[in-house]
C-alpha positions as CSV (number, residue, x, y, z in Angstrom):
1,M,-20.6,94.5,14.8
2,K,-21.9,94.6,18.4
3,R,-19.6,93.9,21.2
4,P,-21.4,90.7,22.5
5,V,-21.3,89.1,19.0
6,V,-17.6,89.9,18.5
7,F,-17.0,88.3,21.9
8,L,-18.9,85.1,21.0
9,V,-16.9,84.8,17.7
10,L,-13.6,85.0,19.5
11,L,-14.8,82.6,22.1
12,V,-15.8,80.0,19.4
13,A,-12.5,80.5,17.5
14,A,-10.5,79.9,20.7
15,M,-12.3,76.8,21.4
16,A,-11.6,75.4,18.0
17,V,-7.9,76.0,18.3
18,F,-7.9,74.3,21.7
19,I,-9.5,71.2,20.2
20,V,-7.2,71.0,17.3
21,V,-4.1,71.3,19.6
22,Q,-5.4,68.5,22.0
23,A,-6.1,66.2,19.0
24,R,-2.6,66.5,17.8
25,S,-1.1,65.7,21.2
26,I,-2.9,62.3,21.5
27,P,-0.6,59.4,20.4
28,R,-1.8,57.7,17.3
29,R,-3.0,54.1,17.9
30,A,-1.6,51.4,15.7
31,S,-4.1,49.3,13.7
32,P,-4.6,45.7,15.0
33,A,-3.1,44.4,11.6
34,A,0.0,46.6,12.0
35,S,0.5,45.4,15.5
36,R,0.5,41.8,14.5
37,A,2.8,42.4,11.8
38,D,5.3,44.0,14.0
39,T,5.3,41.3,16.6
40,T,5.0,38.2,14.5
41,P,8.2,36.1,15.1
42,T,10.2,34.9,12.0
43,A,11.4,31.4,11.5
44,S,15.2,31.0,12.2
45,A,17.6,29.1,10.2
46,P,18.4,25.5,11.0
47,S,20.9,25.2,14.0
48,A,22.3,21.8,13.3
49,P,25.4,21.8,11.0
50,G,24.4,20.8,7.5
51,A,20.7,20.6,8.5
52,A,18.2,21.9,6.0
53,P,14.5,22.4,5.6
54,V,13.0,19.2,4.3
55,A,9.3,20.1,4.4
56,A,8.2,17.7,1.7
57,S,5.6,15.6,3.7
58,A,4.2,12.2,2.7
59,D,0.7,13.8,3.1
60,S,1.3,16.8,1.1
61,T,-1.0,17.2,-2.0
62,G,0.2,15.1,-4.9
63,L,2.6,13.0,-2.8
64,V,0.3,10.1,-2.0
65,S,-1.4,7.8,-4.2
66,I,-4.0,5.1,-3.4
67,R,-4.3,1.8,-5.3
68,A,-5.9,-1.5,-4.5
69,S,-3.5,-4.3,-3.4
70,A,-3.6,-8.0,-2.8
71,Q,-2.4,-7.5,0.8
72,P,-4.8,-9.2,3.3
73,A,-7.0,-7.0,5.4
74,P,-5.3,-6.6,8.8
75,K,-6.8,-8.1,11.9
76,R,-8.4,-5.3,13.9
77,D,-9.7,-5.2,17.4
78,L,-10.7,-1.5,18.1
79,A,-10.6,-1.8,21.9
80,E,-7.1,-3.3,21.7
81,I,-5.9,-0.6,19.3
82,Q,-7.1,2.2,21.6
83,R,-5.7,0.5,24.6
84,R,-2.3,0.3,23.0
85,L,-2.5,4.0,21.9
86,A,-3.4,5.1,25.4
87,D,-0.6,3.0,27.0
88,G,2.0,4.0,24.5
89,E,1.3,7.5,23.3
90,R,3.1,9.4,25.9
91,G,6.5,10.5,24.6
92,T,5.3,10.3,21.0
93,Y,3.7,12.5,18.4
94,I,1.2,9.9,17.3
95,R,-1.6,12.1,17.7
96,E,-0.1,14.7,15.4
97,L,0.1,12.0,12.6
98,L,-3.5,10.6,13.2
99,L,-4.8,14.3,13.1
100,Q,-3.3,14.7,9.7
101,R,-4.8,11.4,8.4
102,D,-8.3,11.6,9.8
103,D,-7.5,9.2,12.6
104,N,-6.0,6.5,10.2
105,N,-2.6,4.7,10.9
106,T,-0.3,4.1,7.9
107,R,2.4,1.5,7.9
108,W,4.1,-1.2,5.9
109,P,3.2,-4.9,6.3
110,D,5.7,-6.7,8.4
111,R,8.9,-6.9,6.2
112,Q,11.4,-8.6,8.3
113,A,11.4,-12.0,6.5
114,E,11.1,-10.2,3.2
115,P,13.2,-7.0,3.5
116,L,12.3,-3.9,1.4
117,R,14.6,-3.7,-1.6
118,I,16.4,-0.3,-1.6
119,W,18.2,1.0,-4.8
120,I,20.3,4.0,-4.1
121,Q,21.5,5.8,-7.3
122,P,25.2,5.1,-7.2
123,S,26.4,8.2,-9.4
124,S,25.2,11.3,-10.9
125,T,26.5,13.8,-13.5
126,L,24.9,16.7,-11.5
127,A,27.2,19.4,-10.1
128,D,28.8,18.9,-6.7
129,F,27.8,15.2,-6.6
130,H,30.1,13.3,-4.2
131,G,30.9,9.6,-4.1
132,S,30.1,9.6,-0.4
133,Y,26.5,10.5,-0.8
134,P,25.2,7.0,-1.6
135,V,27.0,5.8,1.4
136,R,25.5,8.3,3.6
137,A,22.1,7.6,2.3
138,R,22.4,3.9,3.0
139,E,23.6,4.8,6.6
140,A,20.3,6.6,7.1
141,F,18.2,3.5,6.2
142,E,20.5,1.3,8.4
143,R,20.0,3.8,11.3
144,W,16.2,3.2,11.1
145,M,16.7,-0.5,11.1
146,R,18.0,-0.2,14.6
147,V,14.8,1.2,15.9
148,G,13.0,-2.0,16.3
149,V,10.1,-1.8,13.8
150,P,9.2,-5.0,11.9
151,V,10.7,-3.6,8.6
152,A,14.0,-4.5,7.3
153,F,15.9,-3.1,4.3
154,T,18.3,-4.7,1.8
155,F,20.3,-2.9,-0.8
156,V,20.2,-3.9,-4.6
157,V,22.3,-2.9,-7.4
158,D,19.4,-3.2,-10.1
159,S,16.9,-0.4,-10.0
160,A,14.3,-2.6,-11.8
161,S,14.1,-5.0,-8.9
162,C,13.8,-2.6,-6.1
163,D,10.8,-1.6,-3.9
164,I,12.1,1.9,-3.1
165,P,14.4,3.8,-5.5
166,V,16.5,6.9,-4.0
167,T,17.6,9.3,-6.7
168,W,19.3,12.6,-6.8
169,V,18.0,15.9,-8.0
170,D,19.9,19.2,-8.5
171,K,17.4,21.2,-6.3
172,F,13.7,21.7,-5.9
173,E,11.7,24.8,-6.9
174,M,10.3,24.8,-3.4
175,P,12.4,25.6,-0.2
176,I,12.9,21.8,0.5
177,T,15.7,19.4,0.1
178,G,14.1,15.9,0.0
179,R,10.8,14.5,-1.2
180,T,9.1,11.2,-0.5
181,L,6.2,9.8,-2.5
182,W,4.3,6.7,-1.3
183,T,1.4,4.6,-2.2
184,R,-1.1,3.1,0.2
185,D,-3.9,0.6,-0.4
186,Q,-7.4,0.3,0.6
187,Y,-6.5,-0.9,4.1
188,W,-3.9,1.9,4.8
189,W,-1.0,-0.6,4.1
190,I,1.9,1.3,2.5
191,V,2.7,-0.7,-0.8
192,G,5.1,1.5,-2.5
193,S,7.5,4.4,-2.1
194,S,10.2,6.5,-3.7
195,V,12.8,9.1,-2.3
196,E,14.4,12.1,-4.0
197,V,17.2,13.9,-2.5
198,A,18.5,17.4,-3.7
199,L,22.3,18.1,-3.9
200,H,21.6,21.9,-3.6
201,H,19.4,24.2,-1.5
202,Q,16.9,26.1,-3.5
203,S,19.4,29.1,-3.5
204,G,22.0,26.9,-5.2
205,A,24.3,26.3,-2.2
206,A,25.7,22.7,-2.2
207,L,24.7,20.4,0.6
208,D,27.5,18.5,2.3
209,P,27.7,14.7,3.3
210,L,26.2,15.3,6.7
211,A,23.2,17.2,5.3
212,I,22.7,14.3,2.7
213,Y,22.5,11.8,5.7
214,V,20.2,14.1,7.7
215,I,17.9,14.6,4.7
216,T,17.7,10.9,3.9
217,L,17.1,10.1,7.5
218,H,14.0,12.4,7.5
219,E,12.8,11.0,4.3
220,V,13.1,7.4,5.5
221,G,10.8,8.4,8.3
222,H,8.3,9.3,5.7
223,V,8.9,5.9,3.9
224,L,8.0,4.2,7.2
225,G,4.7,6.2,7.5
226,L,5.8,9.0,9.8
227,D,4.8,12.6,8.9
228,H,5.9,16.0,10.3
229,T,5.8,17.0,13.9
230,Q,6.0,20.3,15.7
231,D,8.6,19.1,18.1
232,D,11.8,20.5,16.6
233,R,14.0,18.1,18.6
234,S,12.9,15.3,16.2
235,I,14.2,14.3,12.9
236,M,10.7,14.5,11.6
237,A,10.3,18.1,12.2
238,A,9.5,20.1,9.0
239,R,12.7,22.1,9.5
240,V,15.2,19.6,10.7
241,R,17.6,21.0,13.5
242,V,19.1,17.8,14.6
243,T,21.4,15.2,13.2
244,D,19.9,11.9,14.6
245,L,16.7,10.3,15.6
246,S,15.2,11.3,18.9
247,D,13.8,9.1,21.5
248,V,10.4,10.5,20.5
249,D,11.0,9.5,16.8
250,E,11.9,6.0,17.8
251,H,8.9,5.6,20.2
252,T,6.4,6.9,17.7
253,A,7.7,4.6,15.0
254,Q,7.4,1.7,17.4
255,L,3.9,2.5,18.4
256,I,2.7,3.0,14.7
257,Y,3.9,-0.6,14.1
258,S,2.5,-2.1,17.2
259,I,-1.1,-1.4,15.9
260,P,-2.7,-2.4,12.4
261,P,-3.3,0.1,9.8
262,G,-6.6,1.9,9.4
263,S,-8.8,3.8,11.6
264,V,-8.1,4.1,15.3
265,S,-11.5,5.5,16.1
266,K,-13.9,3.5,14.0
267,P,-14.2,-0.5,13.7
């Protein structure tokens, strides 16, 4: 082989080695998907003693039914509805609720003169049931009665005569500890409801009396027409971290009951 050709071959080989070494020294860039996976925060456990995830919403699929009722159509003045919303929405999560319901307000007719009849299952053969649980559930209803909405509750001993039964279940297949179902009519009046409260987490761990109170407090919020909020200081957060109603919970309920049911954006 002639000397110029040998020189050219050696030069090409040296360049190839240089390129390989440089390529290996460059840090490998993570893919966008891998970066997102590494930095996505995970949900923390509830911080309030006895609090538990209670993410069964009144608007979740299968938890709301619709039927015609004999309730009269509400008196509606769209301009007045929007004025009340504008004046009162600060310090509430009313817009979150309306967003989930296509701008429709949902509430019971006034039930002060004729309170809703609540039946709380007085006993159960389920494991870990405690006699204090019905008492704590009743206290949750009574707490909401102090908020000032025009809905009162009375407690009955006959389940056949009640408007809202509260029953105990062992646990749910989903990671929740309470579930509320309700029925609304053609005008968005709430005309029926029922509540189930678990005695155990999905994992099987027993819930204590404080947890029963907190879970029921959350579920009664659903009974009244509230849905979940992203505000974790509220009893209506999907994962409850508090043990009492916040001012925001109370103000939201008061605003819901200051306007009629139905659309807040259409006549």
